[in-house]
RODO-2510 file (C-alpha; in nm, 4 decimals, decimal comma):
residues 271
     n   res          X          Y          Z
     1     x     0,0000     0,0000     0,0000
     2     x     0,2857     0,2358     0,0798
     3     x     0,4527     0,1609    -0,2546
     4     x     0,1303     0,2275    -0,4439
     5     x     0,0806     0,5554    -0,2575
     6     x     0,4373     0,6671    -0,3293
     7     x     0,3964     0,5895    -0,6995
     8     x     0,0772     0,7961    -0,7138
     9     x     0,2603     1,0835    -0,5469
    10     x     0,5400     1,0586    -0,8042
    11     x     0,7982     0,9483    -0,5457
    12     x     0,9347     0,6765    -0,7717
    13     x     1,2816     0,6428    -0,6153
    14     x     1,1334     0,6051    -0,2682
    15     x     0,8788     0,3536    -0,3975
    16     x     1,1607     0,1586    -0,5603
    17     x     1,3508     0,1226    -0,2318
    18     x     1,0457    -0,0120    -0,0477
    19     x     0,9541    -0,2454    -0,3329
    20     x     1,3053    -0,3925    -0,3507
    21     x     1,2971    -0,4711     0,0222
    22     x     0,9513    -0,6237    -0,0055
    23     x     1,0467    -0,8399    -0,3039
    24     x     1,3526    -0,9764    -0,1197
    25     x     1,1349    -1,0884     0,1738
    26     x     0,9025    -1,3042    -0,0383
    27     x     1,0140    -1,6197    -0,2183
    28     x     0,9064    -1,6865    -0,5771
    29     x     0,7672    -1,3343    -0,6037
    30     x     0,6953    -1,3022    -0,9767
    31     x     0,4559    -1,0151    -0,9117
    32     x     0,7235    -0,8246    -0,7185
    33     x     0,9779    -0,8554    -0,9998
    34     x     0,7159    -0,7496    -1,2539
    35     x     0,6326    -0,4468    -1,0402
    36     x     1,0025    -0,3582    -1,0088
    37     x     1,0490    -0,3895    -1,3839
    38     x     0,7501    -0,1648    -1,4504
    39     x     0,8750     0,0904    -1,2004
    40     x     1,2238     0,1025    -1,3511
    41     x     1,0567     0,1334    -1,6899
    42     x     0,8554     0,4347    -1,5730
    43     x     1,1845     0,5928    -1,4639
    44     x     1,3395     0,5336    -1,8062
    45     x     1,5942     0,2758    -1,6871
    46     x     1,5634     0,0029    -1,9504
    47     x     1,8657    -0,2001    -1,8376
    48     x     1,7391    -0,2390    -1,4800
    49     x     1,3862    -0,3007    -1,6050
    50     x     1,5136    -0,5777    -1,8293
    51     x     1,7157    -0,7361    -1,5466
    52     x     1,4126    -0,7476    -1,3143
    53     x     1,1741    -0,8899    -1,5724
    54     x     1,4243    -1,1653    -1,6449
    55     x     1,4092    -1,2575    -1,2757
    56     x     1,0336    -1,2995    -1,3122
    57     x     1,0745    -1,5259    -1,6141
    58     x     1,3311    -1,7373    -1,4306
    59     x     1,0594    -1,8137    -1,1772
    60     x     0,7851    -1,8674    -1,4362
    61     x     0,8782    -1,8680    -1,8039
    62     x     0,5098    -1,8844    -1,9014
    63     x     0,4088    -1,5759    -1,7032
    64     x     0,2079    -1,3774    -1,9637
    65     x     0,2481    -1,0307    -1,8147
    66     x     0,6199    -1,0751    -1,7543
    67     x     0,6772    -1,2100    -2,1046
    68     x     0,4882    -0,9177    -2,2620
    69     x     0,6918    -0,6717    -2,0547
    70     x     1,0129    -0,8549    -2,1453
    71     x     0,9464    -0,8264    -2,5194
    72     x     0,8680    -0,4563    -2,4928
    73     x     1,1672    -0,3646    -2,2756
    74     x     1,4083    -0,5773    -2,4794
    75     x     1,2999    -0,4089    -2,8037
    76     x     1,3286    -0,0585    -2,6596
    77     x     1,6658    -0,1318    -2,4960
    78     x     1,8016    -0,2596    -2,8252
    79     x     1,6821     0,0481    -3,0160
    80     x     1,8317     0,2915    -2,7642
    81     x     2,1643     0,1052    -2,7503
    82     x     2,1860     0,0935    -3,1295
    83     x     2,1119     0,4669    -3,1457
    84     x     2,4014     0,5354    -2,9065
    85     x     2,6306     0,3182    -3,1169
    86     x     2,5342     0,5081    -3,4320
    87     x     2,6110     0,8376    -3,2566
    88     x     2,9599     0,7115    -3,1646
    89     x     3,0143     0,5965    -3,5231
    90     x     2,8711     0,9259    -3,6555
    91     x     2,5994     0,7443    -3,8488
    92     x     2,3451     1,0121    -3,7699
    93     x     2,0814     0,9157    -4,0288
    94     x     2,0747     0,5631    -3,8836
    95     x     2,0547     0,7110    -3,5348
    96     x     1,7428     0,9077    -3,6316
    97     x     1,5692     0,5945    -3,7588
    98     x     1,6406     0,4051    -3,4362
    99     x     1,5204     0,6921    -3,2183
   100     x     1,2026     0,7336    -3,4229
   101     x     1,1338     0,3634    -3,3783
   102     x     1,1948     0,4020    -3,0048
   103     x     0,9425     0,6864    -2,9866
   104     x     0,6888     0,4739    -3,1740
   105     x     0,7534     0,1813    -2,9393
   106     x     0,6959     0,3927    -2,6280
   107     x     0,4803     0,7048    -2,6526
   108     x     0,3337     0,7192    -2,3029
   109     x     0,6342     0,7150    -2,0675
   110     x     0,7696     1,0672    -2,0311
   111     x     1,1108     0,9549    -1,9040
   112     x     1,1958     0,7912    -2,2360
   113     x     1,0940     1,0954    -2,4338
   114     x     1,3232     1,3060    -2,2165
   115     x     1,6102     1,0659    -2,2827
   116     x     1,5481     1,0577    -2,6566
   117     x     1,5037     1,4326    -2,7183
   118     x     1,8720     1,5385    -2,6752
   119     x     1,9976     1,2513    -2,8928
   120     x     1,7388     1,3230    -3,1605
   121     x     1,8395     1,6893    -3,1457
   122     x     2,2055     1,5962    -3,1969
   123     x     2,1459     1,3526    -3,4830
   124     x     1,9044     1,5803    -3,6696
   125     x     2,1388     1,8785    -3,6429
   126     x     2,4239     1,6680    -3,7834
   127     x     2,2157     1,5723    -4,0884
   128     x     2,1115     1,9347    -4,1493
   129     x     1,7475     1,8467    -4,0878
   130     x     1,7350     2,1836    -3,9204
   131     x     1,3601     2,2368    -3,8759
   132     x     1,3090     1,9096    -3,6899
   133     x     1,6359     1,9605    -3,5028
   134     x     1,5127     2,2929    -3,3659
   135     x     1,1839     2,1303    -3,2586
   136     x     1,3484     1,8425    -3,0718
   137     x     1,6246     2,0608    -2,9239
   138     x     1,3651     2,3059    -2,7948
   139     x     1,1727     2,0216    -2,6299
   140     x     1,4912     1,8979    -2,4647
   141     x     1,5742     2,2473    -2,3378
   142     x     1,2360     2,2766    -2,1667
   143     x     1,3602     2,0092    -1,9285
   144     x     1,7309     2,0963    -1,9131
   145     x     1,7576     2,4632    -2,0213
   146     x     2,1321     2,4817    -1,9519
   147     x     2,2372     2,1729    -2,1494
   148     x     2,5448     2,2974    -2,3355
   149     x     2,5424     2,0317    -2,6097
   150     x     2,1743     2,0828    -2,6866
   151     x     2,2170     2,4613    -2,6984
   152     x     2,5042     2,4210    -2,9449
   153     x     2,3085     2,1745    -3,1587
   154     x     2,0103     2,4094    -3,1731
   155     x     2,2350     2,7055    -3,2515
   156     x     2,3853     2,5168    -3,5457
   157     x     2,0363     2,4269    -3,6689
   158     x     1,9356     2,7936    -3,6430
   159     x     2,2391     2,8852    -3,8543
   160     x     2,1266     2,6472    -4,1295
   161     x     1,7866     2,8188    -4,1197
   162     x     1,9602     3,1602    -4,1325
   163     x     1,8103     3,2503    -3,7937
   164     x     2,1419     3,3928    -3,6829
   165     x     2,0085     3,6037    -3,3977
   166     x     1,8597     3,2945    -3,2319
   167     x     2,1857     3,1073    -3,2848
   168     x     2,3781     3,3896    -3,1155
   169     x     2,1369     3,3832    -2,8185
   170     x     2,1894     3,0086    -2,7713
   171     x     2,5671     3,0419    -2,7780
   172     x     2,5532     3,3338    -2,5339
   173     x     2,3296     3,1326    -2,2981
   174     x     2,5746     2,8423    -2,3063
   175     x     2,8714     3,0761    -2,2444
   176     x     2,7074     3,2139    -1,9268
   177     x     2,7419     2,8679    -1,7751
   178     x     3,0871     2,7923    -1,9157
   179     x     3,2765     3,1133    -1,9851
   180     x     3,6111     2,9493    -2,0521
   181     x     3,4958     2,7144    -2,3276
   182     x     3,6926     2,7718    -2,6476
   183     x     3,4341     2,5691    -2,8370
   184     x     3,1545     2,8045    -2,7332
   185     x     3,3520     3,1217    -2,8021
   186     x     3,4468     2,9999    -3,1487
   187     x     3,0851     2,9062    -3,2175
   188     x     2,9599     3,2478    -3,1066
   189     x     3,2175     3,4279    -3,3197
   190     x     3,1207     3,2185    -3,6218
   191     x     2,7493     3,2874    -3,5704
   192     x     2,8123     3,6626    -3,5408
   193     x     3,0319     3,6673    -3,8515
   194     x     2,7728     3,4791    -4,0536
   195     x     2,5052     3,7207    -3,9316
   196     x     2,7100     4,0210    -4,0427
   197     x     2,7747     3,8662    -4,3835
   198     x     2,4073     3,7824    -4,4180
   199     x     2,3076     4,1424    -4,3411
   200     x     2,5499     4,2691    -4,6067
   201     x     2,4184     4,0525    -4,8895
   202     x     2,3622     4,2516    -5,2065
   203     x     2,0219     4,3059    -5,3597
   204     x     2,1380     4,1088    -5,6613
   205     x     2,2048     3,8067    -5,4364
   206     x     1,8628     3,8420    -5,2754
   207     x     1,6863     3,8287    -5,6132
   208     x     1,9275     3,5715    -5,7510
   209     x     2,0203     3,7739    -6,0594
   210     x     2,3476     3,8908    -6,2134
   211     x     2,4662     4,2494    -6,1807
   212     x     2,4098     4,2820    -6,5574
   213     x     2,0439     4,1742    -6,5346
   214     x     1,7903     4,3816    -6,7276
   215     x     1,4944     4,5495    -6,5594
   216     x     1,2678     4,2853    -6,7126
   217     x     1,4820     4,0029    -6,5689
   218     x     1,4778     4,1700    -6,2278
   219     x     1,0982     4,1994    -6,2358
   220     x     1,0643     3,8359    -6,3420
   221     x     1,2881     3,7244    -6,0549
   222     x     1,0884     3,9409    -5,8154
   223     x     0,7511     3,7977    -5,9237
   224     x     0,8793     3,4426    -5,8858
   225     x     1,0274     3,4999    -5,5391
   226     x     0,7371     3,7146    -5,4174
   227     x     0,5010     3,4317    -5,5063
   228     x     0,7121     3,1827    -5,3135
   229     x     0,7674     3,3908    -5,0017
   230     x     0,4482     3,5928    -4,9652
   231     x     0,3501     3,5558    -4,5959
   232     x    -0,0108     3,4709    -4,6814
   233     x     0,1107     3,1476    -4,8414
   234     x     0,2724     3,0255    -4,5193
   235     x     0,1573     2,9317    -4,1703
   236     x     0,3033     2,8969    -3,8219
   237     x     0,6785     2,9374    -3,7796
   238     x     0,7300     2,9443    -4,1573
   239     x     0,5122     3,2565    -4,1877
   240     x     0,7546     3,4683    -3,9830
   241     x     1,0541     3,3463    -4,1811
   242     x     0,8754     3,4055    -4,5131
   243     x     0,7727     3,7567    -4,4069
   244     x     1,1344     3,8473    -4,3339
   245     x     1,2425     3,7117    -4,6724
   246     x     0,9558     3,8896    -4,8480
   247     x     1,0608     4,2259    -4,7019
   248     x     1,4128     4,1758    -4,8398
   249     x     1,2782     4,0851    -5,1838
   250     x     1,0559     4,3945    -5,1970
   251     x     1,3440     4,6189    -5,0873
   252     x     1,5708     4,4740    -5,3564
   253     x     1,3005     4,5180    -5,6197
   254     x     1,2351     4,8811    -5,5265
   255     x     1,5997     4,9704    -5,5758
   256     x     1,7021     4,7575    -5,8740
   257     x     1,3902     4,8237    -6,0828
   258     x     1,4411     5,2011    -6,0566
   259     x     1,7184     5,3225    -6,2914
   260     x     1,8350     5,6132    -6,0733
   261     x     1,8225     5,4160    -5,7480
   262     x     2,0030     5,1252    -5,9108
   263     x     2,2790     5,3482    -6,0453
   264     x     2,3273     5,5025    -5,7027
   265     x     2,3254     5,1559    -5,5439
   266     x     2,5841     5,0221    -5,7899
   267     x     2,8128     5,3181    -5,7204
   268     x     2,7879     5,2895    -5,3419
   269     x     3,1066     5,2558    -5,1401
   270     x     3,1958     4,9008    -5,0311
   271     x     3,0899     4,8158    -4,6760
***
């Protein structure tokens, strides 16, 4: 009764201690080992969960509940271990597949999702799947907001998305907790340099035309890009990004389609 009450109150570690003592007092306690396995599972400890459920099956290999738990834990343990191996071997695409399978295997237990988020963040950022990387990194940071590796991974994903200001914020947050890190300082410098270069892009680069482009070619490029990036054609997070791009396209068009403004722009002093 005490164990059940502790579990309901979320005191899983305390419940685990009582349950271990209770299980040791009773011989042939299949139910106790099953309960221990389930409790470890709720805490996200697959290895311990697997060890306890094996104890149940040693006592009764035909125990239906224990066998079902064994199959589930064994599958999830294998997926998570393989994902870690892929990370070590830098096979990040394979890592993503294993972690996705792990999430499909266990959707309800929060502890597993918390374990998977940082690894998914890392693997996605390494494959330049930046949008999903930002999503998973952000979820991980809700739980551990000062995780240096996750902050760096999200910053790098922001850079791919050309959200340089967000990347700079993540690096600065990480530096507050580890001021002496050369890795963080180099990352921050790189993000700032890329941001400055991005701000200094020419109007020709924005429209994707040559400096010798005719007014007609400039207008054609504008119409094509304006259609792609008009904010009304996008939703959610993409809408904000599209709006920023659309403003740049309009500004470039206003200058390059006007002969006098274009001449003045072409004769400007280098930044």
